[in-house]
N, C-alpha and C positions, 0 to 999 in steps of 0.2 A: 507495499501499500504507500501510494504516496503522499505527500504535506497533506491536509487540511488547507482550502483557503480562508479566510475568515467569511462569516456569515452575511449573506448580503444587504442582510435588514439592520443590524446592529456595530456588524463587527467585530463579533466576539469570537469565541474561539469555539470549532467546531469537536463532535466525540458519534463513534460508531455505535450500531448493535448489530446483531445478525442481521436484516433486515430494515432499517433503518442507517440516517445521516442525518444527523441538526446542531443546531445550536445550542450550546450550555447553557445563554445567556439572557435567549429571549422567546426560545421554545421551535422558531421553524425548523421542520423539520419537512423527510422526503422519505420515499422509500425504496426501497434500490435492490437488487441481487444481490445475498451474499458474495464476498468481494472485490461489490461494481462499488460501491459507498463512494473512496474518492474520488472515481473517475467522474459521475453521473455528477456529485455538489462542486468537483470543482469545473466539471463543466458545460451546467447545467446557463441556455441559451434568454435571452432577453426578452423577454412577454413581448408579443406583435405590439399593445400599447408603449411600449417605450421606444420602440422603433420609430412607430406612429409623433409622436413623441421628439425623438427627436429630429425627426425630422422637418419637424413645422417647427420647432424651434432653431434650427439651423435657413429656413425660408424668413422668419424673421429677425436671424443676427444679420444676413448679409444685407433684407432691406435696410434696414439701421443704418450699418457698416456704411453701405452706399446713401445713404445722406447724413451721414456722421453722429447721430443720436446717441451710438450704441452704449444700453446702459450696461453696467459692470454686472449687474445682479441674471442677465437674461445672460452672458458668457460664464459663467459661471456654474448655471446650469446647467448649457451645451457643455462644455469643458467636467462637467459632473458623470452625466448622465454616458456621454462620451468611454470617460474609465469605466464607467460602469458595464458595459457591451465592450469592453475591449475586455475586462478583467472574468469576464461568463466565461470565456470560450474561444469558439472560432470566432462570435461575432454574429454569426448569421443570424438571423428569426426565427423561433420557434415557433412548435404547432403552438405553444401556450402555457 
């Protein structure tokens, strides 16, 4: 087994049981086949809603950059979502 990534919701440490992997801090968890917990936890794809939001934020950011009124909070949200998607594994949107 490889090292588990931090929880995507709270940043807490994760641990496994025979058929689950989850966060020791906030309780987020997922079922997984024995021996596959680390792979499933570490490569969980971003949800489709995250990808849609990221796309919308990119459009907003591009528009705001064009007229010179780019707002720092929009930039911070955009960057954080990009980091979350990149940290989720291969960066492709999953089924859910």
